[in-house]
C-alpha positions as CSV (number, residue, x, y, z in Angstrom):
1,M,-35.5,70.8,30.7
2,I,-39.0,69.2,30.6
3,R,-41.7,71.3,32.3
4,Y,-44.3,69.0,33.9
5,P,-48.0,69.3,33.3
6,R,-50.0,71.6,35.6
7,L,-53.7,71.9,36.5
8,V,-55.1,75.4,36.2
9,P,-58.6,76.3,37.5
10,A,-61.1,76.5,34.7
11,L,-62.4,79.9,33.5
12,V,-65.8,79.5,31.9
13,L,-66.9,82.1,29.4
14,S,-70.6,82.2,28.5
15,T,-71.8,83.5,25.2
16,A,-73.0,86.7,26.8
17,S,-69.7,87.4,28.6
18,V,-67.6,86.5,25.5
19,L,-69.6,89.0,23.4
20,A,-69.2,91.6,26.2
21,L,-65.5,91.0,26.3
22,A,-65.2,91.4,22.5
23,T,-67.4,94.5,22.2
24,S,-66.1,96.4,25.3
25,A,-62.4,96.2,24.5
26,R,-60.3,99.1,25.7
27,A,-59.2,101.6,23.0
28,D,-55.6,100.8,23.9
29,D,-56.0,97.1,23.4
30,P,-57.4,96.8,19.8
31,A,-56.7,93.0,19.6
32,L,-59.7,92.5,21.9
33,E,-62.0,94.4,19.7
34,A,-64.4,92.3,17.5
35,P,-63.7,92.8,13.8
36,T,-66.2,93.4,11.1
37,V,-67.4,90.3,9.2
38,N,-67.1,91.6,5.6
39,L,-69.6,89.8,3.5
40,R,-69.0,91.9,0.4
41,P,-65.2,91.9,-0.1
42,G,-64.0,94.6,-2.6
43,P,-61.3,94.6,-5.2
44,E,-58.6,95.1,-2.5
45,Y,-59.2,91.4,-1.6
46,A,-59.1,90.1,-5.2
47,D,-56.6,87.5,-6.5
48,D,-54.5,90.2,-8.2
49,A,-54.2,92.1,-4.9
50,R,-52.7,89.3,-2.9
51,A,-48.9,88.9,-2.9
52,F,-48.9,86.3,-0.1
53,Q,-51.3,83.5,0.9
54,G,-51.4,80.1,2.6
55,I,-52.2,78.1,5.7
56,P,-55.6,76.7,4.5
57,G,-58.4,74.7,6.0
58,V,-61.4,72.9,4.5
59,E,-64.9,71.6,5.5
60,R,-67.9,70.0,3.9
61,A,-71.6,70.8,4.5
62,S,-74.1,67.9,4.6
63,N,-75.2,68.6,1.0
64,G,-71.6,68.4,-0.3
65,R,-70.8,72.1,-0.5
66,L,-67.2,72.6,0.2
67,W,-65.7,75.6,2.2
68,A,-62.1,76.6,2.1
69,V,-60.3,79.2,4.3
70,W,-56.8,80.6,4.3
71,Y,-55.1,83.9,5.1
72,A,-53.4,86.5,3.1
73,G,-52.5,90.3,3.1
74,G,-49.3,92.1,3.0
75,P,-45.9,90.6,1.8
76,G,-45.9,87.8,4.4
77,E,-46.9,87.1,7.9
78,G,-47.6,90.3,9.8
79,G,-50.0,93.0,10.8
80,E,-51.6,93.3,7.3
81,N,-52.9,89.7,7.4
82,Y,-56.6,88.9,6.9
83,V,-58.7,85.7,6.7
84,L,-60.9,84.9,3.7
85,I,-63.2,82.0,2.7
86,A,-64.3,80.6,-0.6
87,T,-66.9,78.0,-1.5
88,S,-67.6,75.3,-4.1
89,G,-70.9,73.8,-5.0
90,D,-69.6,71.3,-7.5
91,D,-67.3,69.1,-5.4
92,G,-64.3,71.5,-5.8
93,R,-64.2,71.6,-9.6
94,T,-64.8,75.4,-9.5
95,W,-64.5,77.8,-6.7
96,S,-65.9,81.2,-5.8
97,G,-63.8,84.3,-5.1
98,P,-63.7,85.6,-1.5
99,K,-67.2,85.2,0.1
100,L,-66.2,86.6,3.5
101,V,-63.2,88.5,4.9
102,I,-62.0,89.0,8.5
103,D,-59.6,92.0,8.4
104,P,-59.1,93.8,11.7
105,P,-58.2,97.4,11.5
106,G,-54.7,98.8,12.1
107,P,-51.8,96.6,13.2
108,V,-54.1,93.8,14.4
109,R,-53.8,90.8,12.2
110,A,-56.2,87.8,11.6
111,Y,-54.4,84.6,10.8
112,D,-54.2,80.8,11.3
113,P,-57.8,80.1,10.5
114,C,-59.7,76.8,10.9
115,L,-63.0,75.4,9.6
116,W,-65.0,72.7,11.5
117,R,-68.5,71.3,11.2
118,D,-69.7,70.3,14.6
119,P,-71.8,67.2,15.3
120,S,-75.0,69.2,14.9
121,G,-74.1,70.3,11.4
122,R,-73.2,73.9,12.3
123,L,-70.1,75.3,10.6
124,W,-67.5,77.2,12.6
125,L,-64.9,79.6,11.3
126,F,-62.1,80.1,13.8
127,W,-59.2,82.4,13.5
128,A,-56.4,84.0,15.7
129,Q,-56.2,87.7,16.3
130,S,-53.0,89.4,17.6
131,H,-51.4,92.8,17.7
132,G,-48.6,92.6,15.2
133,W,-47.0,89.3,14.3
134,W,-47.2,87.9,17.9
135,D,-48.2,89.9,21.0
136,G,-47.7,87.1,23.5
137,R,-51.4,86.5,23.9
138,A,-53.3,86.5,20.7
139,G,-56.9,85.1,21.0
140,V,-59.1,82.5,19.4
141,W,-62.2,84.0,17.7
142,A,-65.1,82.3,16.0
143,I,-68.3,82.8,13.9
144,T,-70.8,80.2,13.1
145,T,-73.5,79.4,10.6
146,E,-76.5,77.1,10.8
147,N,-76.9,76.8,7.0
148,P,-73.5,75.9,5.5
149,G,-75.1,74.2,2.6
150,D,-76.1,77.6,1.2
151,E,-73.8,79.5,-1.1
152,T,-74.4,82.7,1.0
153,P,-75.1,81.6,4.6
154,R,-76.0,83.7,7.6
155,W,-73.1,84.2,10.1
156,S,-73.2,84.9,13.8
157,A,-71.4,87.8,15.4
158,P,-67.7,87.2,16.3
159,R,-66.9,85.7,19.7
160,R,-63.6,85.6,21.5
161,L,-63.3,82.1,23.0
162,G,-59.9,82.5,24.9
163,D,-56.2,83.4,24.6
164,G,-54.0,81.6,22.1
165,I,-54.1,80.2,18.5
166,M,-56.0,77.3,17.1
167,M,-55.4,76.1,13.5
168,N,-56.4,72.4,13.7
169,K,-59.9,71.1,14.1
170,P,-61.5,70.5,17.4
171,T,-62.2,66.9,18.6
172,A,-65.7,65.8,19.7
173,L,-65.4,63.2,22.3
174,E,-67.6,60.1,22.7
175,N,-69.1,61.7,25.9
176,G,-70.2,64.8,23.9
177,D,-67.5,67.1,25.1
178,W,-65.6,69.3,22.6
179,L,-61.9,69.8,22.9
180,L,-60.2,72.7,21.2
181,P,-56.4,72.5,20.6
182,V,-55.3,76.0,21.5
183,A,-51.6,77.0,21.7
184,V,-49.9,79.9,23.4
185,W,-46.5,80.2,21.8
186,E,-43.5,80.2,24.1
187,R,-41.6,82.9,22.3
188,A,-40.9,86.6,22.8
189,P,-43.6,88.9,21.5
190,Q,-42.9,90.8,18.3
191,T,-44.9,94.0,18.5
192,D,-44.6,97.4,20.1
193,P,-44.0,97.3,23.9
194,A,-47.4,98.8,24.8
195,H,-49.2,95.7,23.4
196,R,-46.9,92.9,24.6
197,H,-48.3,90.2,27.0
198,D,-46.8,87.4,29.1
199,L,-49.1,84.6,30.0
200,G,-46.6,82.7,32.1
201,E,-47.7,79.2,32.9
202,R,-50.5,79.4,30.4
203,T,-48.0,78.9,27.5
204,G,-48.1,75.5,26.0
205,A,-50.1,73.1,23.8
206,N,-53.4,73.8,25.7
207,V,-57.0,72.4,25.5
208,L,-60.2,74.3,25.9
209,I,-63.3,72.4,26.6
210,S,-67.0,72.9,25.9
211,K,-69.5,70.7,27.7
212,D,-72.5,72.4,26.2
213,R,-72.0,72.3,22.4
214,G,-70.2,75.6,22.2
215,E,-72.2,77.8,24.5
216,T,-69.4,78.1,27.0
217,F,-65.7,77.3,26.9
218,A,-63.2,76.7,29.7
219,F,-59.4,76.2,30.0
220,L,-59.0,72.5,30.7
221,G,-55.2,71.7,30.7
222,G,-52.1,71.7,28.6
223,A,-49.0,69.8,27.7
224,I,-45.4,70.8,27.4
225,V,-43.5,69.0,24.7
226,P,-39.7,69.5,24.5
227,N,-38.5,71.8,21.8
228,R,-42.0,72.5,20.6
229,D,-42.3,74.9,17.6
230,F,-45.5,76.8,17.3
231,D,-47.4,73.8,18.7
232,E,-50.0,73.4,15.9
233,H,-51.3,70.4,17.9
234,S,-54.1,67.9,17.4
235,V,-55.9,65.7,19.9
236,I,-57.1,62.2,19.1
237,E,-59.4,60.1,21.4
238,R,-58.1,56.6,21.4
239,R,-60.1,53.4,21.8
240,D,-59.0,53.0,25.4
241,G,-60.4,56.4,26.3
242,S,-57.1,58.1,26.6
243,L,-56.2,61.3,24.6
244,W,-53.2,61.4,22.3
245,M,-51.8,64.8,21.5
246,L,-49.4,65.3,18.7
247,V,-47.5,68.6,18.6
248,R,-45.2,70.3,16.0
249,A,-41.6,70.4,17.4
250,G,-38.1,71.3,16.2
251,Y,-37.4,67.6,15.4
252,G,-40.8,67.0,13.7
253,I,-43.6,65.7,15.9
254,G,-43.8,65.5,19.7
255,E,-46.5,63.7,21.7
256,S,-48.2,63.6,25.1
257,V,-51.0,61.5,26.6
258,S,-53.8,62.4,29.0
259,R,-55.7,59.7,30.9
260,D,-58.1,62.0,32.7
261,G,-60.0,63.6,29.8
262,G,-57.4,66.3,29.1
263,R,-57.0,67.8,32.6
264,T,-53.4,66.7,33.0
265,W,-50.9,65.5,30.5
266,E,-47.9,63.2,30.7
267,P,-44.4,64.8,30.2
268,G,-44.0,65.4,26.5
269,R,-41.6,63.4,24.4
270,R,-40.4,62.9,20.9
271,S,-42.8,60.9,18.7
272,S,-41.6,58.1,16.4
273,I,-43.6,59.7,13.5
274,P,-41.2,61.3,11.0
275,N,-41.9,64.8,9.7
276,V,-40.1,68.0,8.9
277,V,-40.7,71.1,11.0
278,S,-44.1,72.0,9.7
279,R,-47.8,71.4,10.3
280,F,-49.2,67.9,9.8
281,F,-52.8,66.6,9.6
282,V,-54.2,63.7,11.7
283,R,-57.9,62.7,12.0
284,R,-60.1,59.8,12.9
285,L,-61.9,58.4,9.8
286,A,-65.4,56.9,9.8
287,S,-63.8,53.4,9.4
288,G,-62.1,53.8,12.8
289,R,-58.7,54.2,11.2
290,L,-56.5,57.2,11.7
291,L,-55.4,59.3,8.7
292,L,-52.0,61.0,8.9
293,V,-50.5,63.4,6.4
294,T,-46.9,64.5,6.9
295,H,-43.8,65.4,4.8
296,R,-41.6,62.5,3.8
297,P,-38.8,64.2,1.8
298,P,-35.6,62.3,0.9
299,D,-33.4,64.8,2.8
300,G,-35.6,64.8,5.9
301,K,-35.8,68.6,5.9
302,T,-37.6,70.1,2.8
303,R,-41.3,70.9,2.9
304,S,-42.0,68.5,0.1
305,H,-43.5,65.0,-0.5
306,L,-46.8,65.4,1.4
307,T,-47.7,61.8,2.1
308,A,-50.8,60.1,3.6
309,H,-50.7,57.0,5.7
310,V,-53.4,55.2,7.8
311,S,-53.3,53.3,11.1
312,D,-55.5,50.5,12.2
313,D,-54.1,50.4,15.8
314,D,-54.5,54.0,17.1
315,G,-51.1,55.2,15.7
316,Q,-48.8,52.4,16.9
317,T,-48.1,51.4,13.3
318,W,-48.8,53.1,9.9
319,R,-49.3,51.6,6.5
320,G,-49.8,52.6,2.9
321,G,-48.2,55.8,1.6
322,L,-50.0,58.0,-0.9
323,T,-47.8,60.8,-2.2
324,I,-50.1,63.9,-2.4
325,D,-47.5,66.3,-3.8
326,E,-43.8,65.8,-4.0
327,R,-42.7,69.4,-5.0
328,P,-40.8,71.7,-2.7
329,G,-43.0,74.4,-1.2
330,V,-46.0,72.4,-0.4
331,S,-47.2,72.6,3.3
332,Y,-50.0,72.9,5.9
333,P,-52.5,70.1,5.0
334,D,-56.0,70.0,6.4
335,G,-58.8,67.6,5.4
336,V,-62.3,66.4,5.7
337,E,-64.0,63.1,5.0
338,G,-67.3,62.8,3.2
339,P,-70.1,60.2,3.9
340,D,-68.9,58.3,0.8
341,G,-65.4,57.8,2.2
342,R,-63.7,60.3,-0.1
343,I,-61.2,62.6,1.6
344,H,-60.7,66.2,0.5
345,L,-57.3,67.5,1.5
346,I,-56.2,71.1,1.1
347,Y,-52.7,72.5,1.3
348,D,-50.7,75.5,0.0
349,Y,-47.9,75.7,-2.6
350,Q,-45.3,78.5,-2.6
351,R,-47.0,81.2,-0.5
352,T,-45.2,84.1,-2.2
353,G,-44.3,82.4,-5.5
354,D,-47.1,80.6,-7.2
355,K,-49.4,81.5,-4.3
356,Q,-51.6,78.5,-4.8
357,I,-54.2,76.9,-2.6
358,L,-54.5,73.3,-3.8
359,M,-56.8,70.3,-3.1
360,A,-56.5,66.5,-3.5
361,V,-59.3,64.0,-3.5
362,F,-58.7,60.3,-2.6
363,D,-60.0,57.5,-0.4
364,E,-58.5,55.0,2.2
365,D,-57.8,52.3,-0.4
366,D,-55.7,54.9,-2.4
367,V,-53.7,55.5,0.7
368,I,-53.3,51.8,1.5
369,Q,-52.3,51.0,-2.1
370,G,-50.1,54.1,-2.5
371,A,-51.7,54.9,-5.8
372,W,-54.4,57.1,-7.2
373,N,-56.7,54.2,-8.3
374,S,-60.2,55.3,-7.2
375,P,-62.4,56.7,-10.0
376,S,-62.9,60.0,-8.2
377,A,-59.3,60.6,-7.3
378,R,-57.9,64.0,-8.2
379,R,-54.6,65.7,-7.7
380,R,-53.5,69.4,-7.6
381,V,-56.9,70.8,-8.0
382,V,-56.5,74.7,-7.8
383,V,-58.8,76.1,-5.2
384,N,-57.2,79.6,-5.7
385,Q,-54.2,81.2,-7.2
386,A,-53.2,84.8,-6.2
387,T,-51.4,86.9,-8.8
388,G,-50.4,90.0,-6.9
389,G,-46.9,91.0,-6.1
390,P,-43.7,90.1,-7.9
391,P,-44.0,87.4,-10.6
392,A,-43.4,83.8,-9.6
393,K,-39.8,82.6,-10.2
């Protein structure tokens, strides 16, 4: 059964109120407590201490410095998870160890991080915070830095922006508004009964809006896509002014459209874009084309054959086809385009096996031609490889 879009009154959170919420959390609700921003990670966060890692993101400062984020901790997804970031000052040829760690205490986990440089040049680090694997509510948190071109930048205090999870980059609209694609999973909480939540009609592929460059955020609206699976959605502003939302679903990718700026959304439906049940990446390039990275395996099921395509007509048709990595076990792409047109794409490989965070570098012509022809093209650049836990098979 398709659940139709609904319009919910906006709840606006100022910087002061968000910080108050984060710092005045009740002792019996630790997921609302602001975590420590650890700028001096110890050996417990080193490569040889991590038995699991994945779900990465990437961003680029104006001077070319690259930042990468992912999460790790414990044997897999669960209460021991923490978020860490690394940086590169030489276009990704070499990478630092962990420069920053977000590791909430106790059974509260930090996960599904996202990096985004906003139109003013400020770098945002977002992450989700939940009691246990999923408490029915979670929450999007963020810290920012004004000097992301520095190897050791200054970071703000953590802010809780709202309920849910956001792992794909926000969209800055032509009118200056920012849209954050925040999901509230429609699945039973998996934590102890005392810390379970039911957000009811707030479940779905939602959108938060900021009309003041990140000072305040409000719930704007949300879409319901049939058979959605963790949502992991992205929002594209099309040339006609409408918003196109793509959502992870049990059949690959679902879609919905808003024609009023994101307040209401058309009933979701299955998209014609093929993909396995996994995260995908879609973004507007400086040329005006859309870049899409999905899985294109021969069997239609395996997380393999990460492949990039571009669209000249706002996603009606796609052309090219650059295979980023054909091996089973590659997943969760995220990317950023530089002013020279080069695209840095990050993804993970075998989260509990090889435990690699990898990067590819290419441009639009490479995608269109389906070949690594540009002089600066690179494949399978190792951003990080963890070595903890059982040896890789």
